[in-house]
C-alpha positions as CSV (number, residue, x, y, z in Angstrom):
1,X,-65.5,-22.5,2.2
2,X,-65.6,-20.8,-1.2
3,X,-64.6,-17.4,0.1
4,X,-61.1,-18.3,1.4
5,X,-60.2,-20.0,-1.9
6,X,-61.2,-16.8,-3.8
7,X,-59.2,-14.7,-1.4
8,X,-56.1,-16.9,-1.8
9,X,-56.5,-17.0,-5.6
10,X,-56.9,-13.2,-5.7
11,X,-53.8,-12.7,-3.6
12,X,-51.7,-15.1,-5.8
13,X,-53.0,-13.3,-8.9
14,X,-52.1,-9.9,-7.5
15,X,-48.7,-11.1,-6.4
16,X,-47.9,-12.6,-9.8
17,X,-49.2,-9.4,-11.6
18,X,-46.8,-7.2,-9.5
19,X,-43.9,-9.6,-10.3
20,X,-44.6,-9.6,-14.0
21,X,-44.4,-5.9,-14.2
22,X,-40.9,-4.7,-13.8
23,X,-40.0,-2.5,-10.8
24,X,-38.2,0.2,-12.8
25,X,-41.0,0.5,-15.2
26,X,-43.5,1.0,-12.4
27,X,-41.4,3.3,-10.2
28,X,-39.6,5.3,-12.8
29,X,-41.8,5.5,-16.0
30,X,-39.9,8.7,-17.0
31,X,-36.8,6.6,-17.6
32,X,-38.3,4.4,-20.3
33,X,-36.7,4.7,-23.7
34,X,-33.1,4.9,-22.5
35,X,-30.7,2.8,-24.5
36,X,-27.7,2.6,-22.1
37,X,-26.3,4.1,-18.9
38,X,-25.3,3.1,-15.4
39,X,-27.6,0.5,-13.8
40,X,-29.7,1.8,-10.9
41,X,-28.8,-0.5,-7.9
42,X,-32.2,0.0,-6.3
43,X,-34.1,-1.2,-9.4
44,X,-31.7,-4.1,-9.9
45,X,-32.1,-5.1,-6.3
46,X,-35.8,-5.0,-6.4
47,X,-35.8,-7.1,-9.6
48,X,-33.4,-9.5,-7.9
49,X,-35.8,-9.9,-4.9
50,X,-38.4,-10.9,-7.5
51,X,-36.0,-13.6,-8.7
52,X,-35.7,-14.9,-5.1
53,X,-39.5,-15.3,-4.7
54,X,-40.6,-16.2,-8.2
55,X,-37.8,-17.1,-10.6
56,X,-39.6,-16.7,-13.9
57,X,-41.5,-13.5,-13.1
58,X,-38.2,-12.1,-11.6
59,X,-36.4,-12.8,-14.8
60,X,-39.2,-11.3,-16.8
61,X,-38.9,-8.1,-14.6
62,X,-35.2,-7.9,-15.4
63,X,-36.0,-8.4,-19.1
64,X,-38.7,-5.7,-19.2
65,X,-36.5,-3.2,-17.3
66,X,-33.6,-3.7,-19.7
67,X,-35.9,-3.7,-22.7
68,X,-37.6,-0.5,-21.7
69,X,-34.4,1.2,-20.3
70,X,-36.0,1.8,-17.0
71,X,-33.2,0.0,-15.1
72,X,-30.7,2.7,-16.1
73,X,-30.1,5.9,-14.1
74,X,-30.9,9.1,-16.0
75,X,-28.0,10.6,-17.9
76,X,-25.5,12.5,-15.7
77,X,-26.5,10.6,-12.5
78,X,-24.6,7.9,-10.8
79,X,-25.0,5.9,-7.6
80,X,-21.4,5.8,-6.4
81,X,-18.7,8.2,-5.3
82,X,-15.0,7.7,-6.2
83,X,-12.7,6.9,-3.2
84,X,-10.5,9.9,-4.2
85,X,-13.4,12.3,-3.5
86,X,-14.2,10.6,-0.2
87,X,-10.7,11.2,1.1
88,X,-11.8,14.8,2.0
89,X,-14.1,13.3,4.7
90,X,-11.4,11.4,6.5
91,X,-9.6,13.4,9.1
92,X,-5.9,13.1,10.0
93,X,-6.8,10.8,12.9
94,X,-8.5,8.4,10.5
95,X,-12.1,9.2,11.6
96,X,-14.8,10.1,9.2
97,X,-16.5,13.5,9.5
98,X,-20.2,12.8,8.9
99,X,-21.0,16.4,8.0
100,X,-18.4,16.5,5.2
101,X,-19.3,13.0,4.1
102,X,-22.9,14.0,3.8
103,X,-22.0,17.1,1.8
104,X,-19.8,15.1,-0.6
105,X,-22.5,12.4,-1.2
106,X,-25.1,15.0,-1.8
107,X,-22.9,17.0,-4.2
108,X,-21.9,13.9,-6.2
109,X,-25.1,11.9,-6.3
110,X,-27.8,14.5,-5.7
111,X,-29.2,12.5,-2.9
112,X,-29.2,13.3,0.8
113,X,-28.5,10.6,3.3
114,X,-29.5,10.7,7.0
115,X,-26.0,10.5,8.3
116,X,-27.0,12.3,11.5
117,X,-29.5,9.6,12.4
118,X,-28.9,8.2,15.9
119,X,-29.6,4.7,14.6
120,X,-26.7,4.9,12.1
121,X,-24.2,2.0,12.6
122,X,-20.6,2.9,12.1
123,X,-18.0,0.2,11.5
124,X,-14.3,0.6,11.6
125,X,-12.1,-0.6,8.7
126,X,-9.0,-2.7,8.8
127,X,-5.4,-1.9,7.9
128,X,-5.6,-3.0,4.3
129,X,-8.6,-0.6,3.7
130,X,-6.7,2.3,5.2
131,X,-3.6,1.5,3.1
132,X,-5.8,1.4,0.0
133,X,-6.7,5.0,0.7
134,X,-3.2,6.1,1.4
135,X,-3.8,6.5,5.2
136,X,-1.7,5.4,8.1
137,X,-3.4,4.0,11.2
138,X,-3.1,6.2,14.2
139,X,-3.8,5.2,17.7
């Protein structure tokens, strides 16, 4: 009977220890020491998941990442692409060319996305989204 309680106690201690250490500090130790920059959405998302499961350790994770600067992307990197640059990937018929889109994302962010994956889900936009990009709907 004593072994299951030790196992559960060890599991709880390990879980709390991982939550008390911030995600960005663990995953990107080379980013420590930055003062400002754009926030990395991956690190912020992982810290937010920590808030969902354990409120206090999640908040501590955010505080540690902001204090150490590990939550910021390295200088010169960003995680988004402006809509003006994405216009190149939209054809005259309003369809997105995945090859051109992949090249634009790789050029702008330095990351390669698996846009040729057969499990990729594509969703169509509405008229307001097309109008925002200066496109006309074509049937």
